[in-house]
N, C-alpha and C positions, 0 to 999 in steps of 0.2 A: 652620674646620671646614666641610666640605661639607654642604649641605642640599639637599633636594629638596622641591618643593612637594608637600604632602600631597594625596592623591586623596580627594575626598569620596565616601564610600561610599554611593552611590545607584544602585539598579538602573536600567538603561535602560528608559525608558517606551516604549510602542508609538508614541507621537507626541503632541504637544500640538496642540490645535485651532488652526487658522490664525486669527490675529487680523485681522479686517477693518478697513480704515481707517474713521475717523469720517466721517460725512456732511459734505459741503462746507459751509463757513460762508458764509452770504450776508451781505455787508457793504454798507453804504451809507456816505454821506459822513460820518455821525456816528459810525461804528464805527471804532475805532482798528485799524490794520493790525497783525496778529500778528507777533511777532518770528520770524525764521527758526528752524526746528527744528534743533538741533545734530545733526550727523551722528555717530552712534555705532554701532559694530559690537558686537553682544552675541551671543555664540555659545552661551550657556547654561552650565549647571553640568557640571563633569567628572563622569563616571559610568562604570559597568561595563556590559559587554555580553558575551554568550557568542558563541563562534565560530559563524558561520553564521546567527545571529539577525539580524533586521532592526533597524537602528539608524536612528533618525530624527534627522537634524541639522537643527535649526530655528533660523533667524536672525530670526524674526518679531518678537522683542523689540527689535531694533535700531531706532534712531530716525533720521529724516531720509533713509532709504534708499529708492531707487527700483529698484535692481538688486542682485542677490546672486549670489555664486559660492562654492561649497564645494570645498575641496581636502581630501578625507577622510583622506589618508595611508594607510598599510597597503598600499602598492603599487597603490591604486585610482586611476583617472584622475579629474582634477577634473571637477566637474559643469559644466553650461553657465552662462553669465552670463544671468540671466533675472530676471523680476519675481517669481518664486516663491522665497521664502526657505527652502524645505524641500528637503532631499536625503535619499533613503532609500538606505542602503548595507548590505552584509553583509561582515564581515571574515572572511577565510579562515584566519587563523592568530592565535595569541595574540600580544599585544604591547601596548605603551603608545603608542597612536596619537594624534598631534597633528593634529586636524582644524582647518583654518583657514578662517574665514569672511571674505570680502572683500565690502564693500558700497560702492556709489556713490550719490551724490545726483544731482539733475537737472542740476547744473552740472558734473558730472564729478569732483567731489572723491571721494577714496577713503579708507576706513578698514578695518583688519583686526583680528580677534580670534581667539583659539584656544580650543579645548576639548580636554581629554585624555579619550580613550575607552580604558579599560583592558579589553582583550579577553582573556578566559580561556576555557578549556574547561569543559564541565559537570563538576561533581564526581561522581566514581564510586567514590571510596575514602574510608573514614574512617581518618585517620592514627592509628596506635597504636604507641607506642614506650615503652621504659622511661625513667623520669625520676624525679628526686628530688621533683618536685612535679607535681600533676595535678588537673584538674577531675574530681570523683568523683561528682557528683550535681547536682541543681538548685541553682545558686548555692552550691555547696560545693566547696572546694579543700582538698587534703591535702598535707602535706609531711613528709619524714622528718627525724629529728633523730639522726644517727649517734652523737653523743657522749653522748646521754642515753638511748638505746634507746627512743625514743618516736616516735609519729606524731601530728601535730596536725591536727585538722579545724576549718576556719574557714568561716563563712558570709559571703558578700559580697552587697551590694545594688546596684541600679542607680544609687544615689546615691553609690557608691564608698565605702561603709562596709565595715568588715571586723571581724568579731568571732569569738573562739574559741568553738566549740561544745563541744569537749572534747579532751583529750590522752589517748592510749592507750599504755600500756606494751606493747612488743612484744618481739621477739627481739633478740639482741645485734647491735649495729651495723647498723641498717637502712640500706640504701643507695638503693633505688628502690622505687616503688610504682605501682600501676595500678588503675583501676576494673575490677571483675570481678563479674558476677552480683549487682549491687546492693550490693556490698561493696567494701572496699579490700584488695588483696593486696599484701604487703610482702616483699621479698627482703632477707635479713639475712646479712652476712658470717659471722656466728656459726653457720653451718651449719643454718639454719632458714628457714622461710617462715611468715608470720603472716597471718591473715585478720581484718580489723577490720570489725565490724558498723557500719552507718551509723545505724540506728534505735535501737540500744541499746548499752549499755556492755559489750561482750563481744568477746573476742579469743581465737582458737584458733591453735595452731601445729602444724606438722609438721616433724620432724627430717629433715635431709638428710645424705648421707654425710659422715663425719668428714673435716674438712680440705678440703671441696669449695669453700668460699668462694662462696656464691651472690651474684650481683650484680644482673643485670637481670631484670625481670619484666614480662610483658605478658599481657593476658587476651584470649582468643577466646571464642566462644559456648559451647564445651563445656569447654575446658581453659585453664589458665594455664601459661605457659612461662617457665622460669627458667634463666638461664645459670649454670653452675658454673665459675667462673674458674680454679680450681686444677686441675680435671680436664678442662676443655675439653668438657664435656657440656652438653646441653640437656635439662633435666628437665621432664617433664609432671606437672602437679599437677591433680588432679580433686577435685570436691566430691561425695561420695557419702554419702547419709543425713545430710546437714548436717555431715559431717566431712571435713577435708582428708586427701588421700592422695597419696603419691608413686606415680604409676602406672608410669612407666618413664623411662629416660634414653637419649638418642641422642648418639652422638659427633658433635660439631659442628666445633670449631676450637680450636686452642691459645689459651690466655689469653682465653677467652670473656668478653665484657663486656656490651655493650648488646644488647637484643633488640627487634625490630620485626616487625610483621605486614606482609607483602608483599601486593600486590593479588591475586596468584594463590593466596593462602592459605599460602604457605611462610613460614617464620620466618627472618628475617635475624639473624645473630649476628656482631657485630664482634670482630675480634681486636684486643685493646686496644693492645698494644705490637707494632709491626710488625717483621718482618724487614727487613734492609737493602734488599732488592730491591724491595719494594712493600708497600702496605697490603693487608690481607686481610679479606674478609667472607664468611661462610658462608651460603648460601641452603639451608635445610634443609626438605626435603619430609617433613612429619611423618607422612604416611601410609605412604610407602615407606621412610623413613629415608635416602633418597638425599641427598647433600650436593654442592652445586656451589660451588666457591670462586671468588669474584670478586676482582679486584685493583684497587688504586689505584696508578697508575704512579709510579715514581721520577722526579723532575724533575731532569734533568741540567744545567740552566742554572747558570752561575756566579753566586754571590750578589753582591748590590749593596746599597745603602742603601735600596732600595725593594722588592726581591724576593730570595728565596733559593731555591736548588735544594734537593733532598733528598727525604726519604720522609715521607709523611703518617703520623703515629703518634698514640698515645693516642686511638684510634677508640672512641668510646662510643655516640653516638646515630646511627642512620640514620633520616632523616626523609623520608617519602614524601609527595609532593604529593597534594592531594585529587583531581586529575584522573588520577592513577596513571601519569603519564608521566615523572616525574623523582624521583630520590632525592638527598638532600644529606647529606654527612657532614662535620660540623665537626671540626677536629683541630689538631694542631701539626705543622708541617713541619720536621723535624730536618735541618739542613744538614750531614750527615755527610760530604759531599764537600768540605768546606772545611777549611783548616788548612795550615800551612807544609809539613808532610811530605806529605800526600796531594795537594797541588797542586804539588809540586816547588819550593816556595819562593815561589809566585806570590801566594798570598792567605792571610794569617793569619786565624784565627777571631776575630771581633770581636763586640761586644755586639749589633750590628745584623745580623750575618750568621750567627748561630748557630741561630736558630729564628724562625718566623713563624706567626701564626694563619692558618689556611687552611680553605677550604670546597671540597669536591670534589663534582662532579655526575655522576650515572650513571643508566643506564636500569634501573628496578626490575624489569623483566621479564628482560632478558638479562644485566644486571650490567656492561655495557660502559660504561666511563667516558668522558665527554666532557672530555678532558684540556684542551682549549683554554678551557673555561669555568671551570677551577679558579681560585678567587678568593683572593688573599692580602690580608690586612689590615695596612696599614702601621701601625707603632707599636703593634702588638698581638702578644703572644707565643704565645697559646694560646686557642683557642675550642673548647669541648667539648660544648656543649648549645645547643639552639635550639627554636623552635616556628614553625610556618607559619601564615599567615593562612588563613581559611576558603576562599578562592579560590586559595590557593597562589601569590599574586603577590608576597608579601613573606615573607622569612625574618627572624625576630628571632634573632640569634646572640649568645650570651653569651660574653664574654671574662673568664676567671677572674682572672688576675693584675692586669689593668688595671681591673677592676670596671665594665665597660661593657656595654651592649646595643647591638649594631650592627644597624640595619635595612637588609637587603639587598633591592634591587629584583630579584626573580628573573626578571622578564620582560626586563630589560635587563642583568642581572648586574652591578649597580653598587651602591655605597654610597648609601643614601638617608636618612641621618640616624643620630644616635647619642643614647643616654642615658648620661650620665656618672655615675660613682660610685653605682652602684645598691646597693652593700653589699659587705661584706668576703667575699672568696672565694665569689662567687655560684655556685650549683651547678645551678640548673635554672630553666626557664621554663614557664609555661602561659598560654593566651590564651582569653578568653571567646569563646563561639560567635559573637557579633556583631562580633568583632575590636576591641572597644572597650578592654577592660581587659587589661593585661599583668601577670601575677603573677610576681614574682621570688623565688626561694628564696635569700635572702642568708645563706648558711650560717654564716659566722663573725660576722655581725652578729646572728645568731639570730633572724631576722625573715622573715616574708612581707611583701613590699612590693608595692603595687598602683599602676599608672600608667595614665592614659588616653592611649592611643597613636593616637587617630584623627587627630591633627594634629601634624605635625612642622615646621610653620613656626616654632614656638618649641619648644625642647627640653622634652619632657614632664617634669613634676615629680611626686614621690611624693604620692599622695592619702591613703593610709592604710597602716598597718602593724600587724602583730600579732606577738607573741613566739612562737617555735616551742617551745623546751623549757620545762618547768615551772619550772626554775631552772638556773642556770649549772652545768654538770657539771665544768668545769675550774677550777683555781685561777686567780687573776688573772695570775700569771706564766706559766703554761702557755698560757692563752688568748692572751696577748700574743705569746708566742713562736710559736704556731701561726699567728696573723695575719701576723706578719712573714715566716714561712716560705713562706706562700702568696701573698704580695703582690709585685707589680711596679710598682704605680702610685706608691708612695712613692719620691721621687727619691733618698732616701738609700740605697735598695736597688738601684735599676736606672735606667739612662738610657732614655728613650723607651718604657718599659713592656715591654720584651721578655723579660727573664729574671727568674724567681723561683726560689728553691730548689726549690719544688714542680714546676717545669717539667721538671726532671730526676729528681725524687724524689717524684712524686705518690703520695699515700697512704704516704709514707715508704719507698717501694720504689725499685727501680732502673728506668731507662727502657729497658734492654736495648740501649743505644747504646754505641758506641766513638767517643769524641771525640778530635780531634787538638789536644792542648794543647802543641804544640811551642813556640808563641810564649810560653808561660808558663814556659819552662825545663824542661818535662817532655817528653811525647811522646804516643803513642797510649794512651788510658786508658779502660778499660771501667768504666762507671758501677757503683758498688757500692750495694747496698741499705743503708738506714739502720736497718733493724730490728736491734736488738742492737748498734748502732753505739757504739764507744768514745767517750766525751766528753773523755777526756784520754789521754795516751800517744801511740803512733804512729798517725797518721791518714793515710789514702790509701795507694796502692800503694807510694809511695816514702818514707813517713814524713816528708813535707815539712811537716806540721802536727803540733803536739802538744797542741792544745786546740781545741774547736769554735769558740771565739772567733777563731781564726785565719782563719775564713771572712771576716772583715773584709777580708782581702787580696783575695779573689775579688770581694767586693762593690765595693771601690774600683777594682779592676783590670778583669777581663774583663766584669763587669756594668756598669761605668762609673757606679756610684752614688756619692753623696757620702760614704757611710759612716755606720754607726750610732754610731761613736765620734767625738768632736770632734777636729779636726786637732791641737790642742795635745797632747792626751793620746796620740794615735796616734804622734806623733813624739817622745814622751818616752823617753829611754833607748834601748833596742834594741827597743822595742815594735813598731816598724814593720818588723821582720823576723819571719818566721813562727815561728822557733824562739827568738825573743828573750825579753824580759821578758814576764811574764804579762799577758794582757789581761783575764782574769776580774776582776770587781769594779770595773771602770772605767765601763762603759756598762750601764745597766739593761736597755736593749733588746737589746744583744748577749748579755747573760747570760740574758735571757728566751728568746732564740733557742736558745742552748745547752741551756737547761732543757727546751725542747720536744723537741729532738733526743734528749736523754737519756731522755725519757719513752717513746721508741719502743723500749723494752727487750725487748718480747715478740716472739719469732719466730712466724710463722704456722704452724699445725699442718700437718704433712706429710700429704697424701692417700695417700702410699705406705705408711703404717703400717697395721696391722690395725685393724679397727673399734674395738677396745678400746684402741688406742694403743700396743700392743706391737709389737716387731719381727717381721716375717714370717720364716720359716725362712731364706730366701736372705739377707736382711739380717743375721740373726744370724750366719750363716757369714761374711758380709762383715765384720762387726764383729771377729771373731776374727782375720781376715787383717789388718785395719787396725791393730789393736793389737799385732800380732806384730813381733818384731825382724826377721823376714824381709823385710817391706816397709818398715819404718821410717817409716810414715805419721805415727804419733803422736809421732815425735821433734820435729817442728815444729808439727803440729796437735795441741797438747797441752792438757791441762786441760779444765775445763768449757767454756771458750770455744773450745776446739780451735784455739788459736793460741799461738805464742810471741812474738807481736807486742810490741814495747816498745823501750826504750832501755837500753843497758848503763850501768854505773856511770860510765863516762867520757863519757856523753852521746851515744855513737854509736848510731844505730838498728840494730836487729837485722834485717839484710837478708840474703836468700839468693839466690844465682844458681842457679836450678833449670833452666837450659838453655833458657829461653824468650825471653831477650833477643835482640832483632834490630834491624835498621836503624831501625824506627819506634818503638823503645822510648824513644829520646831520652835525657833527662838527669834528674838530681835537683837541683832548685833551681839549674838553670843550669850544673851541674857534672857530672862523670862519674857514671854510674849503676852502682854495684857489684852491686846485687841488688834484691830486692823484699821488701816487708813480707809477712808470712804472714797471709792473710785467714782469718777464721773459716769453717768449713765448714757451720755451721748455716744452713739455708735455701737450700742450693745446688740443691735440687730445683727452685727457681723462678727462678734467676738466670742462666740461659744468655744470651749466650755466656760462655765461661770464659777465665780467665787475664787478665793485665793489659791485653793488647791485643785481647782477644776472639777469639783465633786458634783456639780450640777450640769447636766448636758443641755438643758433647755431653761428658758426663763420661767416656764411653768414649774419646773422642779425647784428653782430658787424660791418661788413664792409658796409652794405647797410642801415639798418634801425636805427642803433644807432650811426650814425656818422653825426650829424647835421653840416652843413657848412664845411664839410671836416676837422673838428677840430681834428679828430682822424685818420689822414692819408688821402691823397687825392685820394678818390676812386669813387667820383660821376661820373667822366667821363669814368670809366671803363665799358665795356660791360659785359654781363653775363658770357661769356667764360673766360674773364680775371678774374672775381671774382671767378669762379670755379677753375682756376689755382692757385690763391692766397690761397684759402682755401686748395687745395691739398698740397701746400707747407707747410702751417701752421700745417697741420695734420702730417707732417713728422718730425717735430722738436722734437728731443729726446736727446738733448745734443750735437748733431751734426747739423751744419747749411747746410751741403751739402751731 
């Protein structure tokens, strides 16, 4: 493991007084002769300095020296060789400069020593971004508990103790929080925002539009700003007469997720799941409502065992440095340019070339990315949260599946230490103002954990921890399954920590990616959401699994894990084939994983329905068309689940050729692909792109452009208004048909 010497956090002094030599010792014949003084170069303690400030390099603590020379680094010329141990310099740019002192004694012997001067710009910006954990008052930290609908407030001391002040029940599924106007404001996926008082046990809420799915929240002096993920809006929340109010909403960006305050006062909103071409961030001028879209470039490099190409996705936090010159975005780089089909047979998709944790750097004023600085983390699949030191010289980045905190030296863009196993599915970080204590929201460990991060010569260890929820909200089996679903550190699940189930299905959703699974005997496959996912019956686009426990094959194969089932059991009978003997009931952990997937039974409410949940007029007209014999849509998309998916009595899967199979469609279980399993239509309002190969960007394209010969429902005779009505109906499907 690579380590970097920790920098002692001491401000540069104006200069130490010169130490004058002692008066000469008068000796006579009875006085013993002193032993020669050892020649030692002592350069002083490493410290910080600001760009342009005077830095005093003082070697007067050296012993036995008669001459001195400083080489200050930073592009500055070495000082003269002289009897003066002091050199005064000014550094023109940020950097971690190695100043080297060389000393000589009277006989010409030479010694050298170095000191690190960490040069930063003066802080001009207070970083503010949405997070699952934040400092919210004097020695007070708060964290969300999404599974128990709570927020915990805990007090920490300079002695590294941590104790719960109280827990507050808030709105459904709180995801992020922020300090705001002496309180804590909380964004909840359950279409609400809550405000928690610090000084008294009081909580108030304001409802947000139905199905809008609030996620990120950040506070400014006058307002709080909340991302509405399902609608792509940025909502302004105000506090008037001590009451929360939804003041207005501004169109920001599709799949709006994290929010941050930019140095110029704009609000940055990340697009969570990126399009194939690039990552996206909206810079929203909240005064004019103008929006500028920034991009994070697609990396075209071929993947290797150390780096991958692809697109940065799962963009959640944008972290702005205190000097307002750099913004950093932790994410997952999805290697969608890899695979046997897309590379013409050159490179299969492997466990180490599928995805990689990545940090992107950009200018928070212009939004221009410094592509050359993009940093990939080897043996890490996904980083989604972080926190910057008070000077902006270190970024602490959290890797979810591998359960680590990576310390990135921002001045040199390199790894400068790690903290291992900080908790299960860690979700967020906060740092004390003096850069001493790091707070980790260890989500599925259900704890806030505190570390002293001043010194990385030895890996920091946990000093204290407190429980986040009042009590465990999940059963033992569901909690175990959720842990396994989110983890990539366990070698049974993944090799080298790259792949977790959640890395393609975070929050149980789809990643909006099309992966090339040709090497698996399949083909181009569009990731499907797990909400309402069948736990038995036909699974996947080609019905190549018939129970969730069949994911043991993915774990042992593409993930390169050892497996959750022991080898003897796996190779018993026909269990080592996906449609062979049943795997359920053999491995408790595999069954727990299946139980967790089964618990994702509820579809997210559609924001396209009326405020009361009913169908708008256009959608009602579309429902009539959908259910009519003229279109035949309901022939395959039948029943409450809106699918005829399953196996016939002879064991054959019920597959349909709807005219969308092409060269990249590949095979089924290494053999011919006769057709495709019928997916549910519930939730399609949020699952673009569409079809098994992602070849339709919109629902209109499915009905118009990717329906040759009316093989996928009879829509050719429909006019544009009818197509609009059908699309309106499809967008309303969220577990309810009407």
